[in-house]
N, C-alpha and C positions, 0 to 999 in steps of 0.2 A: 509489545506485540501480543495479540490474542493467541491463546494456545492453539486454537483451531488453525489459524494462519501458519503458526510455526509447524504444526504437524503436516500441513499441506505442503510446505516447502521441503520438509525432510522427506516426505513421500516422493516429491519430484526428484530429489537427489538420488534416492534409492532406485527409483524408476530409471533415471539416466544411467546409473551404474549397471543395472540389468541390461539396458539397451546397448551399453558399451560391450558387455560380454557377448550378447547376441550378435552385435555388429562385428566384433572381432572374429567370431566363429564363421559368420557369413562371409567375411572378407577372405578368410583362409579358403573356404570352399570356392569362392569366386576366383581366387588366385589359381587354385588347382584347375578349375574349369577353363579359365583363360589360358593357362599353360597348354591345355589340351586342344583348344579350339582356335585361339588366335594369339600367337606369341608376338613379341615385338616385331612389327612388320619390317622396319628398316633393317634390323639385325638379320632376320631370316632371309630377306631378299638379297642382302649382301653375301650371305653364306651360299645361297643358290648361285649367285653370279660367279663366285669363286669356283664352284664345282664345274660350271660349264664355260669357264673362261677360255679354254683352248678351242672349244667349238665356236664360240663367238669370234675369236681371233681368226679362225679359219674362214668363217663366213665373210668377215670384213675384208679379207685378202682376196677371196675368190668369188665374190657375189656376182660378178659380171659373167662368169663362165660356168657356173655350177649347173645351170639348167641344161647346157648342151654337152658338158663333159662328164661322161660316165665314170671316169676314174675319180674325179672330184667327189661325185655322188657316193661312190663306193667307200672312199676314205671317210667321208662324213657319216656314212651309215655305220662304219666300224667304230668310229668315235662314239656314236650314239649308243651302240651296244655295250661298249666298254663302260660308259657312264650310267648305263641302265636308265636311259631317258629316251623319249621320242621327241623329235623336233620337226617343226614345220617352218620353212622359210618362205615368207610372202612379201611381195613388193608393196609399195605404198598404195597401189590401187586394189590390193587384195588378191592378186594373182599368186598362186602357189608355185614357187620355183623348186622346192625340195620338200619331200614329205617322207618321214620315217615312222609315222604313227601307225597304229593298227588298222587305220582306215586309209589305204593308199589312194583311194579314188577321189579324194578332196582336191579340187582344182582351183577353188576360189573360196575365200573366207570373207565374212562381214567384219570389217575392222571395228565397228562400233560395239559388237557383242563378243568378239573373240579375243580382244587384247585386254589383258588384266595385268596391271603393273603393281597392284597391292595385294597383300596376302588374303585379305578378307574376301575379295571378289574372285580370287584365283582358284578357289576350291570348287571344282566342277562335280566331283563325286565325294563319297565319304572318305576314300583313301587315295584320292588323286588330286593333284594340283596342276593347273595350267598357268604358267608364268611367262609373260612376254618381256623381251628386251629389244630395244631399238638397235638395228644394224647400221653402222656408219661406215661408209666406204673409206678404206685406209688411205687412199690417194687423194680423194677430193674432200674428205672430212664432212661429207653430206650424208644424211640418213637416206638409205636406199630401200629400207624395208624393215621387217620385224621378224624376230625369231621367237617362236612360241615353243617352250619346253614343257612337256608333260612328264611328271615324275610322281612316285608314290609319296604319301604323307610322311613316311618314316625318313625319307631323304630330305624332306623340307623342314619338318619340325623336329628339332633335336630334343632328346630327353632332358627334362628339367628336374632339378632336385627340389623336393617338397620340404616344407617346414619340419624340422626335427621334433620328435616327441618331447625333448627337453625344453624347447622353446614354448611349445603348447602348454606344458606343465607349468613353466615359470609364469606365463601370462595369466593362466587361470588362477594360479595360486595368488598372484599379486592382486587380482581383482577380488578374490574372496577375502583376502586380508583387508582390502579397502572397505568392503562391505562389513566385515567384522568391526573395524574401527568406527564406522558410522553407527552401527548398532550399539557399540559401547558408549559412544557419545549420547545416543538417544536415551540409553538407560540412565546415565548421569543426569541428563536434562529432566527426565521424568521424576527422578528421585529428588532433585533440587527444587524443581518448580511445582511439583504436585504432591509428592509424598510428605516432604518436610512441612509445607504449609498446612496440610491436613493434620499432621501431628500437633503443630502449634495451635491450630483451631481447637483441637481436643483439649489442650491445656487451658485455653481461654474458657471453654465450656465448663471444665471442672472448677475453675475459679468462680464462675457465676453460680454453679451449684453450691459452692461453699459460702456464697453471700458476698463475694468480692466483686462489686460492680464497677470499680474504678479502673481496672486493668483493661486498657483499650486493645482491640484486635486491629493491628496495622499491617498493611502489605503495600510495598512501595510501587509495584508495577500494576497498572490498571488493565488487567486482562480478565478472563473468566474467574480465576481464583481471586483477583482483586475485587471483583464485583461481589463475590460471595463474602469476602471479608467486610466489605462496606455494609452489606445487608445484615451481616452478623452483628456489626457494631451498632447499627440502628436498633436491632433487636435488644442488644445489651442496654442501650439507653432507655428503650421502652420498658424493659423489665425493671430497671432502676427506678424509673418514674412511677411505675405501678407499685413497686415496693414502698417507695416514699409515701404514695397515696394511702397504701394499706396501713402504714405506720401512723399516718395522720388520722385515718379513720379510727384506728384502735385507740389513739390518744383522745380523739373527740368522743368516742363512746364512753371511755372512762370519765371524761369530763362531764358528759351527759348524765351519767349515773350519779356522779357527785353533785351536780347542780340540782337534779330533780330531788335527790335525797335532802339537800339543803332547803329547796323551795317547798317541799312537802312538810319538812320539819317545822318551818316557821308558822304556816297556817294551822298545823296540827297543835302546836304549842299554844297558839292564840285561842283556838277552839277549846282546848282543854281548860285554859285559864278562865274563859267566860263561863264554861259549864260549872266549874268549881265555885265561881262567884255567885251564880244563880243558886246553887245548892246551899251555899252558906247564907243566903238571904241578903246579899249585898244590895239587891235592887229594891228600892222602897215602894215602887208601884209597878202596875202593869206596863206603863209606857217605857220605863227603864228596861223591863224584861224584853219588850219587843225590840228595843234598840240593840240589846245584847244578842237576841235571836238573829237580827239582820246581819250583824257582824259575823256571827257563827255561820250563817247561810252563805255569805260571800266567801269565807275561807273554805267552806265545804266545796263550793263551786270551783275554787282555785285548785284544790286537791283533785277533784274529779277531772278537771281539764288536764292536769299534769299526768295523772295515771292513764287517761285516755290517749294522750300523745305517746306515752311510753309504750302502751299496748299496740297502737297502730304502727309505731316504729318497729317493734318486734315482728309484727305480722308482715310489714313491708320487707324486712330483711329476709323473711322466709318465703316471700312471694305469696302470702295467704290472706291479703286484705280482701275480704269477700264483698263484692259489689253486686247486689241482687237487683237487676234492672227489670222494672215492670212498667207497663204502659199506664200512664195517668195524666190527668190534666194539670197544667202548671200553676194556675192561679191559686187555688185553695192550698196546694202543697207549699208554695212559696210564702203565702201569707202566714201560715202557721209557723214558718221558720223565722220570718223577718220581724214580726210584731214583738215577740219577747226580746229579741236582740235590740230593737229600737228603744224599748223601755229601759233596758240595762244601760245603753249608751247615754241616754239623757241623764241618768242618775250620776254619771261621772262629770257632768258639766259640759260635755261635748254636744253640739247640735247634731241631731240625727234627721236627715231628710229622706223619708220613705219614698218608694216609687209611686208616682201619681196613678199609674195604671199598670196592671200585670196582664200581659196577653194570656188568654186561656187557650193554650194549644196542647196537643197530645204529644208527650215526650216519653222516652224510655229512661227512667231514672230510679235511683235508690234514694228515697227521701232522707233517710238517716245520714247517708254519706254526703249528700248535698248540704245538709245542715252543718256537718263538720267542716265542709269547705267554706261556707259563708261565715260560720262562727270563727274559723281561723283567720280569714281575711279581715273581718271586722275587728277581732282582737289584735291583729297585727297593726291595723290602722290606729287603734286606741293607744298602742305603745308609742306612737310617734306623733300624737296630737296632744293638745292641752286644752284646758277650759276655754271656750270661745271659738275653738276650731270646729269644723263640721265634717261629718261623714255622710256621703250621699250614696243611696242605693238606687239604681235605675235598671229596669228590665224591659226589653223591647225585642222585636223581631228584626233580624238583620241578616241578609244574604241567605235566607232560608233556614236560619238557625235562631235559637233563643239565646239572646245576648244579655248576660248579667254583668253590670258594671258597679264596682265599689270604688268610690273616689273619696279622698280626704284632703284637707288643706293643711296637713302637718308639715314636718320638716323635710319630708322626702327621703330619697335614698341617695347615698353618696355614689358618685360616678364610678369609682373603683370597685364598689360592691355589686354593681348591677349584673355583671356576668355570672355571679355566684348565688343569686337570690334563691334559686330553686334547689341548690345543693343541700344535702343533709348536713346537719350540725352547723351550718353557716349562720352566724348571727350578725355579722357586720359590726361597724363602729356605732354603738348606740348613742342616742342623744342623751343629754344630761337629764332630761325630764322624762325618760322612759319609765313606764310604770313597773316593769320587771324585765329581767334579762331574757326570759324564755329559754327554750331548749334548742332552737334552730331546726326543728323538725316540721313546723307547721306548714310552710310553703311547699316543702318537698312532698308532704302527704297530700296537700291540695292538688298538686300537679298529678300525682299518681291517681287520685280519685277521678279527676276530670277526664284524664285520658282513658280511664276504665269506662267512662260514659261515651267513648268515641269522640270526645270533644277536645278543645284546646284552651290553654290559659296563657295570658301574656300580660305585660304591664308596661307603663311608661311613667317616668318620674322626673321631676326637676327639683334639685336640691333647694330646700327653702320654700318651695311652692306647693308641694304635695305629691301624692302618688295615685295612680288610677290602675286598677286591675280589671281585666276583661275575661269573662268565661263564656265560651260558646258551647251550647248543648244542641246536638242535632235533633230535628223534629222527626216524628214517626212518618 
């Protein structure tokens, strides 16, 4: 059950208890009021009947002669004064046969409005009741008329005893104890289902701060607290994942530094050896010197590329790779970039197919950074191709953008490596004929530079058939 639902139910219980207290008090007030205004009708009527029983008996015995016999009237008048009541005896047609009321001129009554057999309708004034009883002839046992008795309220309504203060005190105390019990249960509920889970959540948080990501935050009931625990456990898993990625990146950075140090050391050693050979006069002629110089030049290029990748990686970590976009035409800029790369590719025995035509459109670009992108993509293609394979560069307009395509017929990318191609440090499973291991930074840097041009980069590859990279650069 959700905590809000639980609180709502408890609120209803407390509200019902308060209503009970109010209801009990109202009941007592109503009982007092009812005792004053309308007591048990049957009980009171019977009491009144007993009070005037001798007068009723007298009327039942003498109803035939009372109108004409003054002695009977005087006797009945005396009985009326003794009982402190006034009486009107009327026949069934409403004709008054005897009248001892304060208004002796009444000769006829309306039976529909004057006869009241119940206590509620008998009250004619604040302190006076007018109660009717049927008069039955003693000889014939037939109703011959009605006797209407008027008497004060004090004669009709007897004094009633009210609820004692002890009863009131006991009732209110019991209700207050019930409320206290409910509040005590509420306190325990809040402590068990809110306070304690929060304390446990604090312990889990401290465990995460100490690096213990394996301790799960569990809560058995799925309510608001349970949802908080579920989200907290998701956060724990996310932090654990990020921590693992951070450790992997730190490990990859260390491996990067180790690899680059090793890769720089090899061409540097080779370069130093060839320089020493030339200094010692090992080369017999100028042709041999030029061959040595070419080897030295290639190793110098390798070291330059490695140091450039390392520098760009450091700048990317700091978010400081500067891309200076300027408006310029595409044809001359791209020709200056592609031609030297094509010459280098052909020296490796790989066929290079240059673009047949380069659209001459105005773009906002940084020529040096675009050269790094194309150089990295072509160098990456060379790693996965061998002599006889081909690398094709094509440049065209597509969907209002300048589209640069670099395709190779090499070994392609393994399916399991494709989601991570643009991740930093990722090098994948290298082919046996790869020219060098690389740093795993090139494609990540390419993606960063292309996106800085407000463009996009993507690829498609079939293992064993080659890879195609596409770069889109927006037009001005």
